[in-house]
C-alpha positions as CSV (number, residue, x, y, z in Angstrom):
1,M,125.1,-21.2,80.6
2,G,128.2,-19.7,79.3
3,T,131.6,-20.4,80.7
4,A,133.1,-20.8,83.5
5,V,136.9,-20.1,84.7
6,V,137.6,-21.7,88.0
7,G,140.8,-21.2,89.7
8,V,141.6,-23.6,92.6
9,G,144.2,-24.6,94.7
10,T,145.5,-24.2,98.3
11,I,147.5,-20.5,98.6
12,I,149.3,-21.3,101.7
13,Y,151.2,-24.0,100.3
14,K,153.3,-22.3,98.1
15,D,152.7,-23.4,94.2
16,E,149.2,-25.2,95.0
17,G,147.8,-21.4,95.0
18,I,148.9,-21.1,91.2
19,G,145.1,-21.5,89.8
20,V,143.9,-19.0,92.4
21,Y,146.3,-16.7,91.4
22,A,145.9,-17.5,87.7
23,Q,142.3,-16.5,87.8
24,R,142.5,-13.9,89.8
25,Y,145.4,-12.4,87.1
26,I,143.1,-13.1,84.1
27,E,140.2,-11.2,86.2
28,K,142.0,-8.1,86.6
29,N,144.0,-7.6,83.2
30,Y,141.4,-8.6,80.7
31,T,138.1,-7.8,79.8
32,F,135.4,-10.2,78.2
33,K,133.1,-9.5,75.6
34,S,131.5,-13.1,75.9
35,D,129.9,-14.6,78.7
36,V,132.4,-15.5,81.0
37,T,132.3,-16.4,84.8
38,L,135.6,-16.4,86.7
39,V,135.4,-18.2,90.0
40,D,137.8,-18.2,93.0
41,G,137.7,-22.0,93.6
42,G,140.2,-22.1,96.2
43,V,139.4,-25.6,97.9
44,L,135.5,-25.5,97.5
45,G,135.7,-29.1,95.9
46,F,131.9,-30.5,95.9
47,Q,130.7,-26.9,96.2
48,L,132.2,-26.7,92.8
49,M,129.7,-29.4,91.2
50,T,127.2,-26.5,90.5
51,Y,129.2,-25.2,87.9
52,Y,129.8,-27.9,86.4
53,Q,125.8,-28.2,85.8
54,D,125.0,-24.6,85.0
55,Y,127.8,-23.7,82.6
56,D,128.4,-25.1,79.0
57,H,132.4,-25.0,79.6
58,V,134.3,-25.1,82.5
59,I,138.1,-24.3,82.5
60,I,139.7,-25.3,85.6
61,L,142.8,-23.7,86.5
62,D,145.0,-26.0,89.0
63,T,148.3,-27.9,90.1
64,I,148.7,-31.1,88.1
65,T,150.5,-34.0,89.6
66,M,152.2,-35.9,87.0
67,D,155.2,-37.8,86.2
68,D,156.7,-34.8,84.4
69,E,159.0,-32.0,85.1
70,A,157.9,-29.4,87.0
71,G,156.3,-26.5,85.2
72,A,155.2,-28.8,82.5
73,I,152.1,-27.2,81.4
74,Y,148.7,-29.8,80.3
75,N,145.6,-28.9,78.7
76,I,143.4,-32.2,79.2
77,P,139.6,-32.8,78.8
78,A,137.7,-34.3,81.5
79,E,137.1,-37.3,79.9
80,E,140.6,-37.7,79.6
81,L,140.9,-37.1,83.5
82,L,138.7,-39.4,84.5
83,G,141.0,-42.5,84.1
84,L,144.3,-40.3,85.1
85,G,144.8,-42.0,88.7
86,S,148.2,-40.4,89.1
87,Y,146.4,-36.9,88.8
88,K,145.0,-37.8,92.7
89,Q,147.6,-36.3,94.8
90,T,146.0,-33.6,97.0
91,A,142.8,-33.5,98.8
92,H,141.2,-31.1,95.8
93,E,142.7,-32.7,93.2
94,V,140.7,-35.9,94.7
95,E,137.6,-33.9,95.0
96,I,137.8,-32.8,91.7
97,V,138.3,-35.9,89.8
98,E,135.5,-37.6,92.5
99,M,133.1,-35.0,91.2
100,L,133.2,-35.2,87.7
101,E,133.0,-38.9,87.9
102,I,129.5,-38.1,90.0
103,C,128.6,-35.4,87.4
104,S,129.4,-37.4,83.9
105,M,126.5,-39.7,85.3
106,L,124.3,-36.8,85.4
107,E,122.1,-35.9,83.0
108,K,123.9,-32.4,82.0
109,M,127.5,-31.8,82.4
110,A,129.3,-29.1,81.2
111,E,132.7,-29.7,78.7
112,V,135.1,-29.5,81.5
113,G,139.0,-29.3,80.9
114,I,141.8,-28.8,83.0
115,I,145.0,-26.6,82.7
116,G,147.6,-27.6,84.9
117,I,150.9,-27.3,85.8
118,V,153.4,-29.9,87.4
119,P,154.2,-27.8,90.6
120,E,157.5,-27.7,92.3
121,D,156.7,-26.9,95.8
122,I,153.8,-27.5,97.5
123,K,154.9,-28.3,101.0
124,S,156.2,-25.2,101.9
125,V,154.1,-23.3,103.9
126,K,154.4,-19.5,102.5
127,I,152.0,-17.9,100.4
128,D,154.2,-17.1,97.2
129,L,155.1,-19.0,94.1
130,T,158.6,-20.6,93.4
131,D,160.9,-18.7,90.9
132,L,159.8,-21.7,88.1
133,M,156.2,-21.1,88.5
134,K,156.8,-17.4,88.4
135,E,158.7,-17.8,85.1
136,K,155.9,-20.3,83.7
137,F,153.1,-18.1,84.9
138,Q,152.7,-16.4,81.7
139,D,152.8,-19.7,79.9
140,F,150.3,-21.1,82.1
141,I,147.7,-17.8,81.4
142,N,148.6,-18.2,77.8
143,T,147.4,-21.8,77.5
144,A,144.2,-20.7,79.3
145,M,143.3,-17.5,77.2
146,N,144.3,-19.5,74.1
147,E,141.8,-22.3,75.2
148,L,139.1,-19.4,76.2
149,K,139.9,-18.5,72.0
150,K,139.6,-22.0,71.2
151,R,136.1,-22.2,72.3
152,G,135.1,-18.8,70.6
153,I,135.4,-16.0,73.7
154,E,136.2,-12.8,72.8
155,F,137.9,-10.6,74.9
156,E,141.0,-8.1,74.9
157,K,143.9,-7.2,77.3
158,N,143.3,-4.6,79.3
159,E,145.9,-1.2,78.6
160,T,147.5,-1.6,82.5
161,E,148.4,-4.8,83.9
162,V,148.4,-5.8,87.2
163,P,151.2,-7.9,87.7
164,L,151.4,-11.4,89.3
165,E,153.6,-10.1,92.3
166,E,150.5,-7.4,93.2
167,I,148.3,-10.6,93.1
168,I,150.6,-12.3,95.6
169,N,151.4,-9.3,97.9
170,H,147.6,-9.0,97.7
171,Y,146.6,-12.5,99.3
172,Q,149.7,-12.1,101.5
173,D,148.4,-9.2,102.7
174,P,144.3,-8.7,101.9
175,G,144.1,-5.5,104.4
176,Q,145.7,-3.5,101.9
177,G,142.6,-3.1,99.9
178,E,141.2,-4.2,96.5
179,L,143.5,-4.7,94.1
180,N,143.3,-2.3,91.1
181,H,141.7,-3.1,88.0
182,G,144.3,-3.4,85.1
183,N,142.1,-1.0,82.6
């Protein structure tokens, strides 16, 4: 029970990894007083169905394919997403929507929301983010944290910040050791 925050995406396709970076950023920079599970969902797809059934609330951090300018941020409840065919552009987007459709027919399903950002580049093969996504990253994080606050989740920001660049660098070179916890 409680809340799961799931960062999804493919880090090797530039902006496609922003959900994974955001989940790690939250994990390293915030301390939760409430029951919150942070999940690096990567491209687990259907394997994430367990979270939809075992938790009361699930927030998915992801890119979202919308007919809007790159960097636009959306906070969409799952019930709206079910009919949003334009969201299904990448393989994991298809899996997320299909999983929501399946779970919506089951007896128990979490209240699910997607916090998505329209990517600028999801085709270049590089572990990084475009400058635009780096500029919009804090707004993306703030949207997620505001949603958690609305759901009654208590947290505080750690005194010492683990910056986004350090998180991206860790994915570029995982052999460099564990990221420092930001407190």
